[in-house]
C-alpha positions in Angstrom: 0.0 0.0 0.0 1.5 3.4 -1.0 1.5 6.3 1.4 2.7 9.9 1.0 5.0 11.4 3.6 4.8 14.8 5.2 7.2 17.5 3.8 10.6 15.9 4.0 12.3 19.2 4.5 11.4 22.9 4.7 12.6 25.5 2.2 16.4 26.0 2.2 16.8 23.1 4.7 18.7 19.8 4.4 16.7 16.8 3.0 17.3 13.4 4.7 14.5 10.9 4.0 14.1 7.2 4.3 11.1 5.1 3.6 9.7 3.5 6.7 10.3 -0.3 7.3 12.7 -0.4 4.3 9.8 0.3 1.9 10.4 1.2 -1.8 10.2 4.7 -3.2 7.3 4.9 -5.7 6.6 8.6 -6.2 7.8 12.2 -5.7 5.8 15.4 -5.2 7.4 18.8 -5.1 6.5 22.5 -5.2 8.6 25.5 -5.9 8.9 28.7 -3.8 9.9 31.6 -6.0 10.9 33.8 -3.1 13.4 31.2 -1.7 14.2 29.7 -5.1 13.9 26.2 -3.7 11.6 23.2 -3.7 10.0 21.2 -1.0 9.5 17.4 -1.5 7.1 14.7 -0.4 7.8 11.1 -1.2 5.4 8.1 -1.7 6.7 4.8 -0.3 5.2 1.3 -0.6 5.6 -1.8 1.7 7.2 -4.8 0.1 5.3 -8.0 1.0 7.4 -11.0 1.7 6.6 -14.4 0.1 5.6 -17.2 2.6 8.6 -19.2 3.8 11.2 -16.4 3.3 13.6 -15.6 6.1 12.9 -11.8 6.0 12.7 -9.5 9.0 9.0 -9.7 9.4 8.9 -13.5 9.0 11.7 -14.0 11.6 9.7 -11.8 14.0 6.6 -14.0 13.6 8.7 -17.1 14.2 10.0 -15.7 17.4 13.6 -15.4 16.1 15.7 -12.3 16.9 15.4 -9.4 14.5 18.1 -6.7 14.5 16.1 -3.5 14.4 17.9 -0.5 12.9 17.6 3.0 14.2 15.9 4.3 11.1 13.1 1.7 11.4 12.1 3.1 14.8 10.7 6.7 14.3 7.4 5.6 12.7 5.9 2.2 13.6 3.3 0.5 11.5 -0.3 1.5 12.0 -3.3 -0.7 11.3 -7.0 0.0 10.7 -9.1 -0.7 13.8 -12.9 -1.0 14.0 -14.5 2.4 14.1 -16.0 3.2 17.5 -17.8 6.1 19.1 -16.4 7.8 22.1 -17.5 10.8 24.2 -15.8 14.0 23.3 -13.1 15.2 25.7 -14.3 17.8 28.2 -14.4 21.3 26.9 -14.9 20.4 23.3 -18.0 20.2 21.1 -19.4 16.7 20.6 -18.5 16.0 17.0 -17.9 12.9 15.0 -14.2 12.3 14.6 -12.8 12.0 11.1 -9.8 10.1 12.5 -10.0 6.4 13.5 -9.2 5.6 17.1 -5.7 4.1 17.6 -4.8 1.2 19.8 -1.8 1.2 22.1 0.4 -1.8 22.6 3.7 -2.4 24.3 4.9 -4.3 21.3 6.0 -3.2 17.8 5.3 -6.1 15.4 4.6 -5.3 11.7 2.2 -8.3 11.3 -0.7 -9.7 13.3 0.2 -12.2 16.0 -1.8 -14.8 14.2 0.4 -14.5 11.1 -2.1 -12.9 8.9 -1.3 -9.6 7.1 -3.1 -6.7 8.6 -4.8 -3.8 6.8 -2.9 -0.5 7.4 -4.4 2.4 9.3 -5.5 5.4 7.1 -5.9 9.0 8.1 -3.3 8.9 10.9 -3.6 12.0 13.1 -0.8 14.3 11.9 1.9 14.9 14.5 0.8 12.0 16.7 4.3 10.6 17.0 5.5 13.7 18.9 3.0 12.9 21.6 4.6 9.4 22.0 7.8 11.0 23.2 8.7 11.5 26.8 9.4 15.0 28.1 11.7 16.6 30.6 9.2 18.8 32.5 12.0 21.1 33.7 12.8 22.0 30.1 9.5 21.6 28.3 8.8 24.5 26.0 5.9 24.1 23.6 6.3 27.5 22.0 10.1 28.2 22.0 11.4 31.6 21.1 14.3 30.1 19.2 13.1 27.4 16.9 16.6 26.3 15.7 18.9 24.7 18.3 16.1 25.0 20.9 16.0 22.5 23.7 12.3 22.0 23.9 12.3 19.2 26.5 11.2 16.4 24.2 13.0 13.1 24.7 13.0 9.6 23.1 9.8 7.8 22.3 8.3 6.3 25.4 5.1 4.8 24.0 4.7 2.6 20.9 1.5 2.7 18.8 -0.2 -0.1 16.8 -3.7 -0.8 15.7 -4.9 -4.2 16.7 -8.5 -5.3 16.1 -8.3 -7.9 18.8 -7.3 -5.5 21.5 -9.6 -3.0 23.2 -6.9 -0.7 24.6 -7.7 2.4 22.5 -6.7 5.9 22.7 -9.3 7.6 24.9 -10.5 10.0 22.2 -9.4 11.8 19.0 -11.7 14.8 18.7 -11.8 17.3 15.9 -12.4 20.8 17.1 -14.4 22.3 14.3 -15.1 25.6 15.9 -12.1 28.0 15.8 -11.0 28.8 19.4 -9.4 32.3 19.6 -8.0 33.8 22.7 -5.7 36.7 23.3 -3.4 35.8 26.1 0.2 36.9 26.3 -0.4 38.3 22.8 -1.3 34.9 21.3 -4.1 33.4 19.3 -4.7 29.7 19.0 -6.6 27.9 16.3 -7.5 24.3 17.3 -7.3 21.3 15.0 -7.7 18.2 17.2 -7.1 16.8 20.7 -5.7 13.4 21.5 -6.3 11.7 24.9 -4.4 8.5 25.7 -6.0 5.9 28.0 -5.2 5.6 31.7 -1.8 4.6 32.7 -3.2 1.3 34.1 -3.8 0.3 30.5 -0.8 2.0 28.8 2.6 0.3 28.6 6.1 1.5 28.0 7.4 1.1 24.5 9.8 -1.7 23.7 13.0 0.4 23.9 12.0 2.1 27.2 10.8 -1.2 28.7 14.1 -2.9 27.8 16.0 -0.2 29.6 13.8 -0.5 32.7 14.3 -4.3 32.7 18.1 -3.8 32.9 17.8 -1.7 36.1 17.9 -3.1 39.6 14.7 -2.9 41.8 16.0 -0.1 44.0 17.2 3.4 43.1 20.2 3.3 45.4 21.7 0.2 43.7 22.2 2.0 40.4 21.7 5.7 40.7 23.6 6.4 37.4 21.4 3.8 35.5 18.2 5.4 36.7 19.6 8.9 35.8 20.4 7.7 32.3 16.8 6.6 31.8 15.5 10.0 32.9 18.0 11.7 30.6 16.9 9.5 27.6 13.1 9.3 28.2 12.3 12.3 30.4 10.4 12.8 33.6 6.8 12.7 32.2 4.7 11.5 29.3 1.9 13.4 27.5 -1.4 11.8 28.4 -3.4 14.4 26.4 -2.5 17.0 23.8 -4.2 19.7 21.9 -3.0 20.4 18.4 -3.5 23.3 16.1 -1.9 26.6 15.1 -0.5 29.4 17.2 0.1 33.0 16.2 2.4 34.6 18.8 3.5 38.2 19.0 6.4 39.4 21.2 6.6 43.1 22.1 9.6 44.9 23.6 8.6 48.3 24.9 11.1 50.9 25.9 11.0 51.7 29.6 10.8 55.4 28.8 7.2 54.7 27.7 6.2 52.0 30.2 7.3 54.0 33.2 4.9 56.8 32.3 1.9 54.5 32.0 0.0 52.1 34.2 0.2 48.4 33.7 -3.4 48.4 32.4 -2.6 51.1 29.8 0.5 49.3 28.5 -1.4 46.0 28.4 -4.3 47.6 26.5 -1.9 49.0 23.9 -0.2 45.6 23.5 -3.6 43.9 23.0 -4.7 46.5 20.5 -1.5 46.1 18.6 -2.0 42.3 18.5 -5.6 42.7 17.3 -4.5 45.1 14.6 -2.0 42.5 13.3 -4.7 39.8 13.4 -7.1 42.1 11.5 -4.5 42.9 8.8 -4.0 39.2 8.3 -7.6 38.6 7.6 -9.0 38.0 11.1 -11.6 40.0 13.1 -11.1 42.3 16.1 -13.5 43.6 18.7 -11.0 46.0 20.3 -12.0 49.6 20.6 -8.6 50.8 22.0 -6.8 53.3 19.8 -3.2 52.6 19.3 -0.9 55.2 20.7 1.7 56.4 18.2 4.2 56.8 21.0 3.7 53.2 22.0 4.3 52.1 18.4 7.5 54.1 18.1 8.7 52.8 21.5 8.0 49.2 20.7 9.7 46.5 18.7 7.4 43.8 17.4 8.1 40.2 16.5 5.3 37.9 15.1 5.8 34.1 14.8 3.5 31.3 13.7 3.6 27.7 14.9 1.9 25.0 12.8 0.5 25.0 9.3 2.2 26.6 6.3 3.2 29.8 8.0 4.5 31.5 4.8 0.9 31.7 3.6 0.2 34.4 6.2 2.4 36.9 4.3 0.9 36.1 0.9 -2.7 34.9 1.4 -3.6 35.8 4.9 -5.1 34.2 8.0 -7.7 32.0 6.4 -5.3 30.4 3.9 -2.9 29.6 6.8 -5.8 28.1 8.9 -6.7 25.7 6.2 -3.2 24.1 6.4 -3.1 23.7 10.1 -4.9 20.3 10.3 -2.2 18.7 8.0 0.7 20.2 9.9 -0.5 21.0 13.4 1.6 22.2 16.4 1.3 20.7 19.9 0.5 23.7 22.0 -1.2 22.3 25.1 -0.6 19.2 27.1 -1.6 17.2 30.2 1.4 15.4 31.7 1.7 12.3 33.9 4.8 10.9 35.7 6.7 8.5 33.5 7.0 6.1 36.4 3.2 5.6 36.1 3.9 3.4 33.0 6.2 1.0 34.9 4.4 -2.2 36.0 7.0 -3.6 38.5 6.1 -1.9 41.9 9.8 -1.8 43.0 11.1 -0.3 39.9 8.2 2.1 39.8 9.0 3.4 43.3 12.7 3.6 42.3 11.9 5.6 39.2 9.7 8.0 41.2 12.8 8.7 43.4 15.0 9.1 40.3 12.6 11.7 38.8 12.3 13.6 42.1 16.1 13.6 42.5 16.5 14.9 38.9 13.9 17.6 39.4 15.4 18.8 42.7 18.9 18.9 41.1 17.6 20.8 38.1 15.8 23.3 40.4 19.0 24.0 42.3 21.6 24.0 39.5 19.5 25.5 36.7 16.7 27.6 38.2 18.3 29.0 41.4 21.7 29.6 39.8 20.0 31.2 36.7 18.2 33.6 39.0 21.3 34.5 40.9 23.3 35.1 37.6 20.8 37.8 36.6 22.1 40.0 39.4 24.2 42.9 38.0 27.9 42.0 37.9 28.9 45.4 39.3 27.2 44.7 42.7 29.5 45.4 45.6 28.4 42.3 47.4 29.0 39.7 44.7 30.7 37.5 47.3 27.4 36.7 48.9 26.1 35.5 45.5 29.1 33.2 45.1 28.7 31.9 48.6 25.1 30.8 47.9 26.1 29.2 44.6 28.8 27.3 46.4 26.3 26.0 48.9 24.1 24.8 46.0 27.0 22.9 44.5 27.7 21.3 47.9 24.1 20.0 48.4 23.7 18.8 44.8 26.9 16.6 45.2 25.2 14.8 48.1 23.5 11.5 47.3 20.6 11.1 47.7 19.0 14.5 48.0 16.4 15.2 50.7 13.5 17.3 49.7 13.3 19.5 52.8 17.0 20.4 52.5 16.5 21.2 48.8 13.5 23.4 49.5 15.5 25.2 52.2 18.5 25.8 49.9 16.2 27.0 47.1 14.4 29.4 49.5 17.8 30.7 50.6 18.8 31.3 47.0 15.6 33.2 46.1 15.7 35.2 49.3 19.3 36.2 48.6 18.4 37.2 45.1 15.4 39.2 46.2 17.3 41.1 48.9 20.4 41.9 46.9 18.3 42.9 43.8 16.2 45.2 45.9 19.2 46.8 47.5 20.9 47.3 44.1 17.8 48.6 42.3 17.0 51.0 45.1 20.5 52.3 45.2 20.5 52.9 41.5 17.0 54.2 41.1 16.7 57.4 39.1 14.5 60.5 39.3 11.5 60.7 37.1 10.0 64.0 36.0 6.4 64.5 37.2 5.6 67.7 35.4 7.0 70.7 33.5 6.4 74.3 34.6 2.9 75.7 34.1 1.5 72.3 32.7 -0.3 69.4 34.2 1.7 66.2 35.1 0.6 62.6 35.9 3.2 60.3 37.3 2.9 56.7 38.6 5.7 54.5 39.7 6.4 51.3 37.7 4.9 48.0 38.7 5.8 46.9 42.2 7.4 50.2 43.2 6.2 53.1 45.4 7.5 56.7 45.8 10.5 57.0 48.0 11.8 60.4 47.0 10.5 63.9 46.2 12.4 66.6 44.5 11.2 70.0 43.1 12.9 73.0 41.5 11.3 76.5 41.7 11.0 78.9 38.8 10.6 82.6 39.7 9.5 83.2 36.1 6.6 80.7 36.2 5.9 80.9 39.9 5.7 77.1 39.8 7.6 74.0 40.7 8.7 71.1 38.4 8.4 68.0 40.5 10.5 64.8 40.3 9.9 61.5 42.0 12.1 58.5 42.8 10.6 55.0 43.0 11.8 51.9 44.9 10.6 48.4 45.8 9.3 47.8 49.3 11.3 45.5 51.6 11.1 41.8 50.6 9.2 43.0 47.4 6.0 43.2 49.4 3.1 43.1 46.8 0.7 46.0 46.2 -3.0 45.7 45.6 -6.1 47.8 45.3 -4.3 50.9 43.8 -6.6 53.9 43.4 -6.4 57.6 42.7 -7.9 60.1 45.0 -10.0 63.2 44.1 -8.3 66.6 44.3 -6.7 66.9 47.8 -6.9 70.7 47.8 -8.4 73.7 46.1 -6.3 76.6 44.7 -4.2 78.4 47.3 -5.5 76.0 50.0 -3.9 73.5 52.4 -3.2 69.9 51.5 -3.7 67.3 54.3 -3.9 63.9 52.7 -3.4 60.3 54.0 -3.6 57.1 52.1 -6.4 54.8 53.2 -5.5 51.7 55.3 -1.9 53.0 55.7 -1.3 52.4 52.0 1.7 53.5 50.2 2.0 56.6 47.9 2.5 55.4 44.3 1.6 58.3 42.1 1.0 62.1 41.9 -1.2 64.0 39.5 -1.2 67.8 39.5 -2.5 70.7 37.3 -1.5 74.3 37.3 -3.6 77.5 37.0 -1.7 80.6 35.9 -4.2 83.0 37.5 -3.7 81.4 40.9 0.0 80.5 40.5 -0.7 77.2 42.3 -1.3 73.5 41.7 -4.1 71.1 42.7 -3.0 67.6 43.5 -4.4 64.0 43.3 -2.6 61.1 44.9 -2.5 57.4 44.0 -2.2 54.9 46.9 -1.9 51.1 47.1 -2.5 48.8 49.9 0.5 46.6 50.9 -0.3 42.9 51.2 0.9 41.4 54.4 2.1 44.7 56.0 1.1 45.5 59.6 2.0 49.2 59.9 -1.0 50.8 61.6 0.9 51.8 64.8 4.1 52.8 62.9 2.9 55.6 60.7 3.8 59.1 61.9 3.8 62.7 60.6 6.9 64.7 60.5 6.9 67.2 63.4 4.9 70.4 63.1 6.9 73.3 61.4 9.4 70.7 60.2 9.1 71.2 56.5 11.5 69.5 54.0 11.9 72.7 51.9 11.9 76.5 52.3 10.0 79.0 50.2 11.3 79.2 46.6 14.3 76.9 47.4 14.9 73.4 46.0 13.1 70.5 47.6 15.1 67.2 47.8 13.9 64.6 50.3 14.3 60.8 50.3 13.4 58.1 52.8 15.1 54.7 53.5 13.4 52.4 51.0 14.5 49.3 53.0 12.5 50.3 56.1 10.1 53.2 55.2 7.5 54.4 52.7 5.3 57.6 52.2 1.7 57.3 53.4 0.6 60.9 53.2 1.5 64.6 52.4 0.8 67.9 54.0 1.4 71.3 52.3 0.8 75.0 52.8 0.6 77.6 50.1 1.7 81.3 50.4 -0.1 83.8 48.2 2.7 86.3 48.9 5.5 83.9 47.8 3.3 81.9 45.3 4.9 78.6 46.5 4.4 75.6 48.7 6.2 73.9 51.6 5.9 70.2 52.3 6.1 67.6 55.1 5.0 64.0 55.0 3.5 61.0 56.8 6.0 58.2 56.9 5.4 54.6 57.8 8.2 52.4 59.3 8.4 48.6 59.0 
């Protein structure tokens, strides 16, 4: 029976193709890309049926004789046509009739029926299904990698073998077409679903032949051969994919200059990013319901990268979204998975328990050596206390070298690493924070600190020409990066020429200041933005600076900072002088 392969290579890429099971090449299909001046190829291969009595590979397998299986025979096993069956659609999907036959799982990989009769091949195999048969390293799994070439996506060797056997009832739980386009905007992405594949419960599934052979070679306890169990995890991963959703992904990455984002709230920046994504989707032939107008300053401050996963992505630039969507089902991308421990596929109770230890040990080592060290390496190299970072890394190496690892110890070391990073980063960032302009002379100004930060410094220069001040603010993180919530802006805290006496609600922290100037009054009115601090207990520790203790004098510069590591602003008090056309300030300060 002849069958056509998928594309053997992409445009301008190396072509290396072999017919499965030593089949014969029967046909060639190719198409030319004028832009790349290259061709893509598909090949049609046919199985060669052996005459009865010959000592070929398949016949030797039926007779129980050893067969030397070559590496190129393994990537795609034989499939056979099972009886069609009905199965409930997976949760969350429309109940539709599947256009794909259900496949049957087996721990063996024969190319003929066990009875010796030749089987009928399976047709309409779900595209991409072989990827779901591979184990994954959950610590490195990346379904949508930023770098497609040379990317370590976390996929390992095949851990499950497929076959279709009419005499078996171990079927894949469900292969469901998703006929309705599912579109969502999340992290600037839109997904278009093709199908979902659910494997049966692990009580029914078995390890593939190669993985099972490696398990059989291991002793029943982890401590007897730690290196052997580590090799299995390195080869086959920590988990297997019990369910996967396939389709196409359109992903947009935006890099926005801090000069823009620091002047806007998180909600404003997110709205601009979503509007930009929707505009790209609309240009490509999609629809958008966004009413947000794209800010030209956001566009000029942002670098945009758009990538497509699945389907014939080059069609997006030439024929638009709908043409690309039509190619997704033939070349889908695995964009969502449900994972289970690879040890669940091991039948022997002793080896199963040993593999659970091996996976846990591997994940703990990866957490310490990869994640914790990566976090610490992001600290600026010019920090004056780099010795503390090196000390923590040395402690990590010490604990990783111990066999076996103990989870409470690992968690304690990891917590120490993250606490060290948080504290050192906050110290460095607060020491190197800069002043941000809140307003120019005679014009309104609206300033809010970046995400996670609050105001920790006030500065103002007076202009005798304008009878006004230009205000500047410094922002810092709170101690231990305490989170902020329920941020809201007040109404005007004063009228023209009037006193300001403002306190944040619930001892919140001052995060932003809005002011507007009136020339006829030579004064400003102010609004303040405050946020509640999650987990902070400061009700008895907030005090006003002493009466008549102002941080500036009339018409002289204002320059006042607090200790960001132990204090924050919770209120402001100011008097205006008609004679001097200026304001003096003092503040409510909370201490941790």
